[in-house]
TITI-887108 format. One record per residue (C-alpha): residue in one letter; x, y, z. Coordinates in nm, 4 decimals, m for minus. Layout:
N
{fise A | u X | v Y | w Z}
...
This chain:
270
{fise M | u 30.3403 | v 12.6435 | w 6.3913}
{fise L | u 30.6222 | v 12.4662 | w 6.2115}
{fise S | u 30.7803 | v 12.8030 | w 6.1594}
{fise L | u 30.8514 | v 12.8495 | w 6.5178}
{fise F | u 31.1115 | v 12.5754 | w 6.4918}
{fise Q | u 31.3266 | v 12.7560 | w 6.2427}
{fise Y | u 31.4848 | v 12.9225 | w 6.5375}
{fise E | u 31.7657 | v 12.7150 | w 6.6830}
{fise F | u 31.6462 | v 12.7970 | w 7.0649}
{fise M | u 31.3119 | v 12.6630 | w 6.9660}
{fise Q | u 31.4525 | v 12.3355 | w 6.8154}
{fise R | u 31.6573 | v 12.2875 | w 7.1308}
{fise A | u 31.3532 | v 12.3481 | w 7.3484}
{fise F | u 31.1525 | v 12.0803 | w 7.1288}
{fise F | u 31.4309 | v 11.8092 | w 7.1743}
{fise A | u 31.4357 | v 11.9036 | w 7.5660}
{fise I | u 31.0504 | v 11.8394 | w 7.5828}
{fise V | u 31.0698 | v 11.5250 | w 7.3771}
{fise A | u 31.3410 | v 11.3998 | w 7.6413}
{fise M | u 31.1554 | v 11.4965 | w 7.9298}
{fise S | u 30.8287 | v 11.3730 | w 7.8103}
{fise L | u 30.9873 | v 11.0206 | w 7.7926}
{fise F | u 31.0999 | v 11.0074 | w 8.1460}
{fise A | u 30.9267 | v 11.2662 | w 8.3767}
{fise P | u 30.5621 | v 11.1386 | w 8.3268}
{fise L | u 30.6915 | v 10.7658 | w 8.3914}
{fise L | u 30.8594 | v 10.8597 | w 8.7187}
{fise G | u 30.5533 | v 11.0843 | w 8.7953}
{fise V | u 30.3184 | v 10.7633 | w 8.7615}
{fise F | u 30.5215 | v 10.5789 | w 9.0386}
{fise L | u 30.5427 | v 10.8722 | w 9.2665}
{fise V | u 30.1618 | v 10.9267 | w 9.2585}
{fise L | u 30.1028 | v 10.5446 | w 9.3090}
{fise R | u 30.3541 | v 10.5142 | w 9.5889}
{fise R | u 30.1863 | v 10.8232 | w 9.7555}
{fise Q | u 30.5081 | v 11.0289 | w 9.6912}
{fise S | u 30.3744 | v 11.3161 | w 9.4833}
{fise L | u 30.5346 | v 11.5565 | w 9.7220}
{fise M | u 30.8756 | v 11.3962 | w 9.6830}
{fise S | u 30.9303 | v 11.5601 | w 9.3588}
{fise D | u 30.8444 | v 11.8954 | w 9.5225}
{fise T | u 31.0862 | v 11.8192 | w 9.8081}
{fise L | u 31.3755 | v 11.7193 | w 9.5853}
{fise S | u 31.3267 | v 12.0395 | w 9.3699}
{fise H | u 31.3369 | v 12.2650 | w 9.6621}
{fise V | u 31.6532 | v 12.0578 | w 9.8047}
{fise S | u 31.7995 | v 12.1067 | w 9.4651}
{fise L | u 31.8143 | v 12.4748 | w 9.5205}
{fise A | u 32.0655 | v 12.4164 | w 9.7873}
{fise G | u 32.2767 | v 12.2309 | w 9.5498}
{fise V | u 32.2641 | v 12.5014 | w 9.3017}
{fise A | u 32.3498 | v 12.7689 | w 9.5668}
{fise F | u 32.6251 | v 12.5566 | w 9.6935}
{fise G | u 32.7897 | v 12.5079 | w 9.3592}
{fise L | u 32.7729 | v 12.8813 | w 9.2829}
{fise F | u 32.8955 | v 12.9637 | w 9.6156}
{fise I | u 33.2220 | v 12.7317 | w 9.6044}
{fise G | u 33.2475 | v 12.7792 | w 9.2202}
{fise I | u 33.1812 | v 12.4468 | w 9.0616}
{fise S | u 32.9144 | v 12.3657 | w 8.8080}
{fise P | u 32.5736 | v 12.3865 | w 8.9555}
{fise N | u 32.4712 | v 12.0861 | w 8.7684}
{fise L | u 32.7468 | v 11.8706 | w 8.9244}
{fise S | u 32.6668 | v 12.0107 | w 9.2718}
{fise T | u 32.2788 | v 11.9809 | w 9.2412}
{fise I | u 32.3145 | v 11.6016 | w 9.1338}
{fise I | u 32.5436 | v 11.5235 | w 9.4334}
{fise V | u 32.3118 | v 11.7077 | w 9.6798}
{fise V | u 31.9709 | v 11.5313 | w 9.5514}
{fise I | u 32.1387 | v 11.2090 | w 9.5322}
{fise L | u 32.2238 | v 11.2425 | w 9.9055}
{fise A | u 31.8703 | v 11.3933 | w 9.9803}
{fise A | u 31.7135 | v 11.0991 | w 9.7939}
{fise I | u 31.8989 | v 10.8308 | w 10.0174}
{fise L | u 31.8222 | v 11.0360 | w 10.3293}
{fise L | u 31.4527 | v 11.0673 | w 10.2200}
{fise E | u 31.4295 | v 10.6825 | w 10.2037}
{fise Y | u 31.5937 | v 10.6289 | w 10.5367}
{fise L | u 31.3516 | v 10.8890 | w 10.6979}
{fise R | u 31.0604 | v 10.6963 | w 10.5109}
{fise T | u 31.1472 | v 10.3914 | w 10.7178}
{fise L | u 31.1463 | v 10.5888 | w 11.0287}
{fise Y | u 30.8057 | v 10.7573 | w 10.9628}
{fise R | u 30.6523 | v 10.4691 | w 10.7657}
{fise N | u 30.2959 | v 10.6060 | w 10.8352}
{fise F | u 30.3805 | v 10.9691 | w 10.8291}
{fise L | u 30.5521 | v 11.0131 | w 10.4985}
{fise E | u 30.4892 | v 11.3850 | w 10.4933}
{fise V | u 30.7284 | v 11.4464 | w 10.8053}
{fise A | u 31.0022 | v 11.3308 | w 10.6141}
{fise T | u 30.9180 | v 11.5440 | w 10.3129}
{fise A | u 30.8484 | v 11.8494 | w 10.5334}
{fise I | u 31.1980 | v 11.8049 | w 10.7172}
{fise L | u 31.4121 | v 11.7556 | w 10.3921}
{fise M | u 31.2131 | v 12.0587 | w 10.2079}
{fise S | u 31.2729 | v 12.2856 | w 10.5129}
{fise L | u 31.6430 | v 12.1856 | w 10.5333}
{fise G | u 31.6981 | v 12.2478 | w 10.1588}
{fise L | u 31.5306 | v 12.5915 | w 10.1558}
{fise S | u 31.7367 | v 12.6884 | w 10.4528}
{fise L | u 32.0629 | v 12.5774 | w 10.3003}
{fise A | u 31.9753 | v 12.7482 | w 9.9624}
{fise L | u 31.8914 | v 13.0841 | w 10.1437}
{fise I | u 32.2162 | v 13.0713 | w 10.3627}
{fise F | u 32.4633 | v 12.9986 | w 10.0802}
{fise A | u 32.2743 | v 13.2496 | w 9.8453}
{fise N | u 32.2884 | v 13.5087 | w 10.1350}
{fise T | u 32.6497 | v 13.4475 | w 10.2190}
{fise G | u 32.7655 | v 13.4423 | w 9.8545}
{fise R | u 32.5681 | v 13.7480 | w 9.7473}
{fise G | u 32.8757 | v 13.9441 | w 9.6741}
{fise N | u 32.9782 | v 13.6732 | w 9.4232}
{fise G | u 32.6652 | v 13.7343 | w 9.2290}
{fise I | u 32.4660 | v 13.4263 | w 9.3276}
{fise N | u 32.1158 | v 13.4534 | w 9.1715}
{fise L | u 31.8626 | v 13.1764 | w 9.2065}
{fise D | u 31.5846 | v 13.3291 | w 8.9949}
{fise Q | u 31.6848 | v 13.1420 | w 8.6870}
{fise Y | u 31.6805 | v 12.8084 | w 8.9054}
{fise L | u 31.3400 | v 12.8930 | w 9.0692}
{fise F | u 31.1434 | v 12.9475 | w 8.7662}
{fise G | u 31.3569 | v 12.8015 | w 8.4854}
{fise S | u 31.3539 | v 12.8745 | w 8.1117}
{fise I | u 31.2982 | v 12.5984 | w 7.8619}
{fise V | u 31.3803 | v 12.8452 | w 7.5651}
{fise T | u 31.7327 | v 12.8964 | w 7.6987}
{fise V | u 31.8167 | v 12.5546 | w 7.7327}
{fise S | u 32.1762 | v 12.4556 | w 7.6051}
{fise Q | u 32.2714 | v 12.1751 | w 7.3721}
{fise T | u 32.4637 | v 12.0197 | w 7.6649}
{fise Q | u 32.1490 | v 12.0100 | w 7.8887}
{fise V | u 31.9427 | v 11.8658 | w 7.5847}
{fise I | u 32.2009 | v 11.5868 | w 7.5499}
{fise L | u 32.2008 | v 11.5099 | w 7.9355}
{fise L | u 31.8325 | v 11.5015 | w 7.9356}
{fise A | u 31.8447 | v 11.2589 | w 7.6347}
{fise I | u 32.0769 | v 11.0280 | w 7.8063}
{fise L | u 31.8512 | v 11.0234 | w 8.1068}
{fise A | u 31.5621 | v 10.9370 | w 7.8975}
{fise V | u 31.7221 | v 10.6428 | w 7.7474}
{fise V | u 31.8557 | v 10.5214 | w 8.0768}
{fise V | u 31.4959 | v 10.5486 | w 8.2311}
{fise L | u 31.3341 | v 10.3692 | w 7.9472}
{fise V | u 31.6074 | v 10.0889 | w 7.9537}
{fise V | u 31.5447 | v 10.0441 | w 8.3449}
{fise F | u 31.1732 | v 10.0472 | w 8.3046}
{fise V | u 31.1869 | v 9.7774 | w 8.0282}
{fise L | u 31.4101 | v 9.5745 | w 8.2436}
{fise F | u 31.2382 | v 9.6043 | w 8.5780}
{fise M | u 30.8858 | v 9.6883 | w 8.4990}
{fise R | u 30.7368 | v 9.3860 | w 8.6923}
{fise P | u 30.9407 | v 9.4128 | w 9.0183}
{fise M | u 30.8649 | v 9.7842 | w 9.0256}
{fise Y | u 30.4985 | v 9.7290 | w 8.9539}
{fise V | u 30.4859 | v 9.4692 | w 9.2606}
{fise M | u 30.6945 | v 9.6851 | w 9.4994}
{fise T | u 30.4813 | v 9.9933 | w 9.4127}
{fise F | u 30.1451 | v 9.8202 | w 9.4897}
{fise D | u 30.2517 | v 9.5800 | w 9.7906}
{fise E | u 30.5964 | v 9.6340 | w 9.9419}
{fise D | u 30.5366 | v 9.3350 | w 10.1678}
{fise T | u 30.4640 | v 9.1013 | w 9.8810}
{fise A | u 30.7752 | v 9.2238 | w 9.7159}
{fise F | u 30.9729 | v 9.1730 | w 10.0300}
{fise V | u 30.8363 | v 8.8167 | w 10.0497}
{fise D | u 30.9282 | v 8.7412 | w 9.6798}
{fise G | u 31.2765 | v 8.8255 | w 9.7693}
{fise L | u 31.2854 | v 9.1631 | w 9.5996}
{fise P | u 31.5364 | v 9.3969 | w 9.7429}
{fise V | u 31.2684 | v 9.6523 | w 9.8324}
{fise R | u 31.4926 | v 9.8963 | w 10.0148}
{fise L | u 31.7411 | v 9.8941 | w 9.7443}
{fise M | u 31.5122 | v 9.9425 | w 9.4638}
{fise S | u 31.3194 | v 10.2132 | w 9.6522}
{fise T | u 31.6404 | v 10.4066 | w 9.7087}
{fise V | u 31.7526 | v 10.3634 | w 9.3461}
{fise F | u 31.4079 | v 10.5228 | w 9.2412}
{fise N | u 31.4597 | v 10.8014 | w 9.4682}
{fise V | u 31.7991 | v 10.8738 | w 9.3323}
{fise V | u 31.7011 | v 10.8364 | w 8.9687}
{fise T | u 31.4053 | v 11.0741 | w 9.0397}
{fise G | u 31.6492 | v 11.3330 | w 9.2144}
{fise I | u 31.8865 | v 11.3164 | w 8.9248}
{fise A | u 31.5789 | v 11.3853 | w 8.6766}
{fise I | u 31.4740 | v 11.6655 | w 8.9004}
{fise A | u 31.8338 | v 11.8162 | w 8.9035}
{fise L | u 31.8709 | v 11.8200 | w 8.5286}
{fise M | u 31.5111 | v 11.9538 | w 8.4823}
{fise I | u 31.5681 | v 12.2404 | w 8.7169}
{fise P | u 31.7258 | v 12.4854 | w 8.4701}
{fise V | u 31.4554 | v 12.4104 | w 8.2160}
{fise A | u 31.1365 | v 12.4023 | w 8.4190}
{fise G | u 31.2459 | v 12.5652 | w 8.7469}
{fise A | u 31.2366 | v 12.4212 | w 9.1236}
{fise L | u 30.9073 | v 12.5744 | w 9.1758}
{fise L | u 30.7361 | v 12.4094 | w 8.8563}
{fise V | u 30.9315 | v 12.0826 | w 8.7984}
{fise S | u 30.6927 | v 11.8762 | w 9.0153}
{fise A | u 30.3848 | v 11.9783 | w 8.8001}
{fise I | u 30.5501 | v 11.8268 | w 8.4914}
{fise M | u 30.6319 | v 11.5024 | w 8.6718}
{fise V | u 30.2884 | v 11.4631 | w 8.8578}
{fise M | u 30.0210 | v 11.6304 | w 8.6419}
{fise P | u 30.0471 | v 11.4061 | w 8.3195}
{fise A | u 30.0551 | v 11.0959 | w 8.5504}
{fise S | u 29.7415 | v 11.2340 | w 8.7449}
{fise I | u 29.5451 | v 11.2913 | w 8.4288}
{fise A | u 29.6520 | v 10.9535 | w 8.2607}
{fise M | u 29.5451 | v 10.7797 | w 8.5799}
{fise R | u 29.1834 | v 10.9225 | w 8.5373}
{fise V | u 29.1416 | v 10.8070 | w 8.1636}
{fise G | u 29.3562 | v 10.4993 | w 8.1556}
{fise L | u 29.1977 | v 10.1671 | w 8.2209}
{fise T | u 29.5289 | v 9.9589 | w 8.2690}
{fise F | u 29.8759 | v 10.0138 | w 8.4043}
{fise K | u 30.0446 | v 10.0018 | w 8.0851}
{fise R | u 29.7969 | v 10.2328 | w 7.9332}
{fise V | u 29.8457 | v 10.4758 | w 8.2024}
{fise L | u 30.2223 | v 10.4884 | w 8.1412}
{fise V | u 30.1512 | v 10.5353 | w 7.7695}
{fise L | u 29.9002 | v 10.7998 | w 7.8219}
{fise A | u 30.1152 | v 10.9767 | w 8.0673}
{fise V | u 30.4049 | v 11.0042 | w 7.8159}
{fise I | u 30.1601 | v 11.1156 | w 7.5371}
{fise I | u 30.0026 | v 11.3753 | w 7.7660}
{fise G | u 30.3257 | v 11.5055 | w 7.9070}
{fise F | u 30.4600 | v 11.5607 | w 7.5398}
{fise I | u 30.1366 | v 11.7254 | w 7.4104}
{fise G | u 30.0956 | v 11.9573 | w 7.7281}
{fise M | u 30.4703 | v 12.0684 | w 7.7130}
{fise L | u 30.4508 | v 12.1147 | w 7.3315}
{fise A | u 30.1329 | v 12.3197 | w 7.3811}
{fise G | u 30.2568 | v 12.5282 | w 7.6428}
{fise L | u 30.5987 | v 12.6016 | w 7.4697}
{fise V | u 30.3800 | v 12.7336 | w 7.1455}
{fise I | u 30.1389 | v 12.9136 | w 7.3371}
{fise S | u 30.4281 | v 13.0878 | w 7.5294}
{fise F | u 30.5957 | v 13.1821 | w 7.2323}
{fise E | u 30.2975 | v 13.3379 | w 7.0756}
{fise T | u 30.2026 | v 13.5241 | w 7.3965}
{fise G | u 30.5377 | v 13.6026 | w 7.5357}
{fise A | u 30.4326 | v 13.4468 | w 7.8686}
{fise P | u 30.6908 | v 13.2454 | w 8.0752}
{fise A | u 30.7272 | v 12.8829 | w 7.9202}
{fise S | u 30.7376 | v 12.6802 | w 8.2471}
{fise A | u 30.4229 | v 12.8653 | w 8.3958}
{fise T | u 30.2344 | v 12.8258 | w 8.0600}
{fise I | u 30.3250 | v 12.4487 | w 8.0459}
{fise T | u 30.1820 | v 12.4051 | w 8.4033}
{fise L | u 29.8630 | v 12.6001 | w 8.3438}
{fise V | u 29.7947 | v 12.3767 | w 8.0206}
{fise F | u 29.8305 | v 12.0769 | w 8.2465}
{fise V | u 29.5883 | v 12.2049 | w 8.5057}
{fise A | u 29.3423 | v 12.2993 | w 8.2460}
{fise V | u 29.3514 | v 11.9372 | w 8.0839}
{fise F | u 29.3263 | v 11.8061 | w 8.4408}
{fise I | u 29.0081 | v 12.0255 | w 8.5072}
{fise L | u 28.8607 | v 11.9198 | w 8.1850}
{fise T | u 28.9040 | v 11.5440 | w 8.2427}
{fise L | u 28.7391 | v 11.6063 | w 8.5822}
{fise A | u 28.4535 | v 11.7948 | w 8.4203}
{fise I | u 28.4092 | v 11.5135 | w 8.1616}
{fise G | u 28.4060 | v 11.2549 | w 8.4297}
{fise K | u 28.1395 | v 11.4276 | w 8.6085}
{fise L | u 27.9283 | v 11.4539 | w 8.2950}
{fise K | u 27.9567 | v 11.0882 | w 8.2302}
{fise I | u 27.8319 | v 11.0286 | w 8.5780}
{fise L | u 27.5345 | v 11.2592 | w 8.5332}
{fise L | u 27.4334 | v 11.1241 | w 8.2001}
{fise K | u 27.4200 | v 10.7570 | w 8.3039}
């Protein structure tokens, strides 16, 4: 296995996995607990509009995607307040809007060679050094924010009304969380792909929540599961020639099914 990392592109892929495993599962835990699992999928689809727009006007897709997802994250929080009991309405609206704009920009700019395939499916083995650095910076920022604001985020996640009574800026905190999640997705799109990035955020969190007994343990397990799952998927992909992002997703699904089976077996044996 260690021989795989003699290649420079595999080294970059490994460092990208380390960085993503430090922030994606953490954000995923809060997304699941806040019943916003679809938000990652929504923002990943919206990010395609940012990519297509950037390629259409000739600027960096990374920059245009970050700008678009930040605006979408703020809009999503506003729609969440309008449809408080029907959050799926807000996600459906934004997802449809993002895909529609992406198709329009891609179709209009076809003569300029706009191709969204790379951003749809991603490729962790083609990640650049700049992308690795950006992912590492984001990992540090997310970890620092989590350490400083763990308790307020915990209170807001489980009971927004209590958080509001305690004087916490619930709306601001929720908007900032959405924006950070959007930036994370924007930076992960070239690596994981818009169609699979939500799996990297949500699946480790879902698995950890089934085996972790406390909130902090769930967070730690989510990071560990995220790292091991992505590394295993990368190695299997290299050995078999299968697409890395899809392989990583299948590894997470397999682990999730395994935890379900073990849980059912424990119940039967009692």
